[in-house]
PLY file of the C-alpha trace (Angstrom):
ply
format ascii 1.0
element vertex 108
property float x
property float y
property float z
element edge 107
property int vertex1
property int vertex2
end_header
-20.60 -1.61 66.41
-17.14 -0.47 67.61
-18.20 -1.27 71.17
-19.08 -4.81 70.25
-15.88 -5.36 68.35
-13.80 -4.14 71.30
-15.64 -6.36 73.73
-15.21 -9.32 71.26
-11.40 -8.48 71.01
-11.17 -8.23 74.83
-12.76 -11.64 75.22
-10.42 -12.99 72.55
-7.39 -11.53 74.38
-8.53 -13.12 77.59
-8.81 -16.43 75.74
-5.33 -15.89 74.33
-3.92 -15.26 77.75
-5.65 -18.27 79.31
-4.70 -20.63 76.53
-1.03 -19.37 76.51
-0.68 -19.59 80.33
-2.17 -23.09 80.55
-0.19 -24.29 77.43
3.07 -22.79 78.60
3.18 -25.23 81.60
3.67 -28.28 79.47
4.84 -26.98 76.02
7.55 -24.96 74.40
7.17 -21.22 73.70
6.46 -21.67 70.02
3.79 -24.34 70.58
2.11 -22.20 73.30
1.99 -19.17 71.08
0.59 -21.17 68.10
-2.08 -22.63 70.45
-2.82 -19.27 71.99
-3.41 -17.72 68.55
-5.73 -20.56 67.69
-7.51 -19.86 71.01
-7.66 -16.14 70.24
-9.41 -16.90 66.88
-11.86 -19.39 68.46
-12.69 -17.15 71.29
-13.22 -14.18 68.89
-15.50 -16.17 66.55
-17.58 -17.60 69.39
-17.93 -14.15 71.00
-19.02 -12.59 67.69
-21.59 -15.38 67.17
-22.95 -14.90 70.71
-23.17 -11.17 70.32
-25.07 -11.64 67.05
-27.45 -14.03 68.68
-28.10 -11.51 71.52
-28.60 -8.74 69.09
-31.05 -10.78 67.14
-32.97 -11.76 70.19
-33.16 -8.21 71.48
-34.39 -6.94 68.05
-37.00 -9.74 67.89
-38.29 -9.05 71.41
-38.47 -5.31 70.96
-39.05 -4.46 67.33
-41.00 -7.05 65.50
-44.26 -7.14 67.49
-44.83 -3.48 68.01
-48.03 -1.86 66.79
-46.11 0.56 64.50
-44.74 -2.32 62.54
-48.11 -4.00 62.32
-49.67 -0.77 61.06
-46.96 -0.45 58.41
-47.57 -4.05 57.26
-51.36 -3.48 57.12
-50.84 -0.21 55.09
-48.58 -2.02 52.72
-50.97 -4.89 52.28
-53.79 -2.41 51.50
-51.57 -0.72 48.95
-50.84 -4.05 47.29
-54.50 -4.96 47.31
-55.39 -1.74 45.65
-53.13 -2.40 42.62
-55.39 -3.01 39.53
-52.55 -4.74 37.59
-52.07 -7.43 40.17
-54.14 -10.02 38.38
-53.52 -8.97 34.73
-53.25 -11.87 32.49
-55.00 -14.32 34.79
-58.24 -16.00 34.00
-61.25 -15.86 36.36
-60.71 -19.46 37.38
-57.08 -18.80 38.21
-58.05 -15.79 40.32
-60.54 -17.90 42.16
-57.94 -20.60 42.85
-55.53 -18.09 44.16
-58.12 -16.54 46.43
-59.21 -19.91 47.72
-55.60 -20.86 48.43
-54.97 -17.66 50.28
-58.11 -18.09 52.38
-57.13 -21.69 53.23
-53.69 -20.45 54.37
-55.35 -17.70 56.54
-57.57 -20.33 58.22
-54.64 -22.55 59.13
0 1
1 2
2 3
3 4
4 5
5 6
6 7
7 8
8 9
9 10
10 11
11 12
12 13
13 14
14 15
15 16
16 17
17 18
18 19
19 20
20 21
21 22
22 23
23 24
24 25
25 26
26 27
27 28
28 29
29 30
30 31
31 32
32 33
33 34
34 35
35 36
36 37
37 38
38 39
39 40
40 41
41 42
42 43
43 44
44 45
45 46
46 47
47 48
48 49
49 50
50 51
51 52
52 53
53 54
54 55
55 56
56 57
57 58
58 59
59 60
60 61
61 62
62 63
63 64
64 65
65 66
66 67
67 68
68 69
69 70
70 71
71 72
72 73
73 74
74 75
75 76
76 77
77 78
78 79
79 80
80 81
81 82
82 83
83 84
84 85
85 86
86 87
87 88
88 89
89 90
90 91
91 92
92 93
93 94
94 95
95 96
96 97
97 98
98 99
99 100
100 101
101 102
102 103
103 104
104 105
105 106
106 107
């Protein structure tokens, strides 16, 4: 996490320097510093968003489709199906409607 923050700060500093240098050519010092600070904030926010997107993509590609996770989900489903109190208070017709609905979702 600290590494990502340092990289984001480095990118923001590069943005600050770039905006300050380009703005200093045509504007006063105060205007250039204000614009460079805005550039720093914008570059930092954009780099944080991009790093979060990359982290999410890497996590999605490596972690969500592994067989271990599928096995855990299947075990959890079996535990939930084994609960006897799951349909307490429901009539037989309501249970049949729920089962039919779930089966129709499974077929889609």
